[in-house]
N, C-alpha and C positions, 0 to 999 in steps of 0.2 A: 214554433221553434224550439220544440220538444227535443228535435235532435239535436239543436246544437248546446241547447242544457243539457242534455246526457253526455254528450263530448266535450262539453268543455269545463276541465277542472284543472287545479295546481298543480305543478310540481310533483314532489313526492308524493302528495297523496293522491294524484292521478295515475302514477306509476303504479303505485301499491294496488290500487284498485282495479288496473288493466290486468294484474298477473294474478288474474283466475285459473289462467289454465294450470299452473304448477309449474313444476319441470319441463325445461326445454323438451319440445317435441322431437323423434323421430330422430334423423341424420343430421351430420355437421352441414354448415354453410360452405358451399364451395366458392372458388374465387369468382365465377361468373356473377353468382348471386351476389356475393359480398360487394361487386361493383356496382350491379344496379341497384343494390340498396341504398348505396352511397348517392345515385342518381336521384332515386327516389322521394330520398329525404330533402335533397336539394330543390325537385321540384315542388314538393309539398309547401316546402319553407316561399317559394316563389309566391304561391295562390295567397299566403299571408301577406307577405311584402306588398305586392302589387295589388291589393287591397281585392282579392276574388271571394277571400272567405275570412271570416272572424273566429277567432279562435282555433278549435280543428273541427269545425263544421262541416269541411269539406273531404274526401278523401282522395288518395291516389293508389295507384296499382301498377304493375308491371310485369310481364310473361317471361318468365323463363325456362323455356322448354316447354315442360309442364306443370311445373310450378310458378304459381301466383303469387308475387310478393305484394303486400299491401299496407298501409296505413293503419297500426292499432286504434282500436277504440280509446278515446278518453288522454291523450297522451300528447300536449303541447309539442308541434314540428321542432321547435327550437330544443328539446329535452333528448330527441331521438338519437339515440348512438348507433356505433356499428355491431352492440351488442344485443339491440332490438330489433334484429332483422326477423318478421314475421311472413309466414307463406303459407299457403294452402294449395293443394293439388285442386286439379278442374273441377272434381265433385263438392270443393267446400272444407275438405276434409284437412286440418291443421297439420304440415309437417315440419315446420320451422317455427323455433321461437316459443316463448310462454307468455306473449301477449296477447289480448283479446284480439281479432282482426276487426276492423271497422264494421259497424251495422249495415251498413250498404252494399257489402257483400254481394248478395243477389244479385243486383245490379251489376256488378264489375264481372260476375261469372256469365251470366248471361250476356253482355257483351264478347267477351272471348269464346264463349259457345256457339255464338251467331256470326260472327265476322272472323275477320284475319288478324285483328288487331293485338298489337304487341304492349299497348300502354294507353291506360284510362284514366280521364282525369273530372271529380266531379266535384263543383262548387255551390255555394250561395250567392254568386256575384249580385250586385244589387240591381242594377238595372235589367241583367236578365232576369230575373226573380219578378222585378215588375212586371215586365215584357208580358210574362207568362201568363199574369192574372188579368191581362187584357183582352187577349187576341188568342184565337187556335193556332195561328202560325204567324212567325216574324215577318212583316211587309216587306218586301224587296226594294227596301231604301239604297242599298250599295249593291255593286256587283261580287264584292268578298262572299256571300252567301254561295256563289257558284264553286267556292273551294271548300265547302262543306256538303258539297253534292245537290245544293239547289234550297228550295224554298224550307226554312227550318220549323220543323211543325215543334209543337207543345203537345206534351205526354197528358194527358189527363190525371188527376190527383189521385194519390193513393196513398198510404200511410208509408212513411221512410223504412226501409229495412225489409219490404214486405215481397213475397212472390209477383203480387198484382201491380206493385210498381214498376217491378225488373219487365214483366208483360208489357203494360202500357209503353215503356221507354223504347222497347224492340219494335212496336209498331210505330212509333215515332222516329228513329232510326233508321226505317226501312230506304234503302239507297239515301244515306246521309252518314255522317260521321261526326255528326252534333246534334243534339235537340235541346229545347226546353223542358223541364220539368214544372209543371204546374203549381204555383204556390210554393214551391221549393228551391229551383235552381236551375243547374245544366249540367250536362254529362257528353263529353266529348272522347274520341279515341282515334290513335295515329299507329304509325310503325315506330314511334318512337315516343319517348316521355316527352320532346321537345317540341314534336310533333301536335301530341295530345296537347301541349299547354298552349301551343299558338293558336290552335283552332279554339279553345275556351277563351282566349283574351280576343280573339277575332268577333268572335257570337257575343262577348259582353261588351265589346266597344259598336257592334253594329245596333245592341238593344240602347245601347246611349245615343248612338246617332238619332234612331227612331222616334226617340221619347223627347229628345232635343227637339227634332223637326216639326213634330206635330203637333209640340205646345205652344208653338207662333199663332195669334189669335188671327182667324178668319183665311188663311192658308192651308193648303194640303200638300203634303208632302209627295213629290213626282216618284211613283213606282217604276222598277224595270219589270219587261215583262218576260214569262217563262223562258223565251228564246233567246233575249237578251243574258238572263243569268247564265242559261246552258252554254251559250257563247262564250262567257267570260269563264265559266267553268272548265270548258275544253281547253281554251287559251293559257289557264294558271297551271293547267299540268306540267308544261313545260318550263315554267317561271324557275328562276332562278340558275345557280351554278350547275355545271354536270361535270360527272367523273370522280 
């Protein structure tokens, strides 16, 4: 819980602590970035209201061109304003804002370097984190794992904010859009913030489902085969409205 303790502070003290970068970096905020920041803050607040994180223990990012907007370290999401835009380039150099970026920046940048992601959501969702301590892979208890590319893997534990954790995460994300982080939480990416959030919520729901089903004494949950999950995943590609 060291990450959560580090990033969980209150109001003005949190804002003052986070402003260690000093004067705002680089250029001004472009219109597209301002709109993206508004959506990022709304998504970060949803992770709290939907119970996927406590305080500021998770983080959210969105890519706009070659700039990555990311939640800052130690500032409660309900206190973020349009003036708090925090952005880095793809090498992690700060180009926007005066707030220190999240400590999990290496994970976010690793996803953008290795995939076509436009948004990333990282949480400490309770059921998903519980599952990450029990198994190396989420059992295929529901076909929605197909929407994430297949069986959801668990990345081996490494200290938060390290390159080691980012590397472990990338291995677990191979051909997937989400994974569990052992004794830590979840990470999911998508083409939009809404998609990344939805994948996170679906993963937490499946973990809750498996924990519930596997807790019934004397019974073992029926699991889907790899072929069944793949078939569902293919069908889900055409799900929803078009145009």
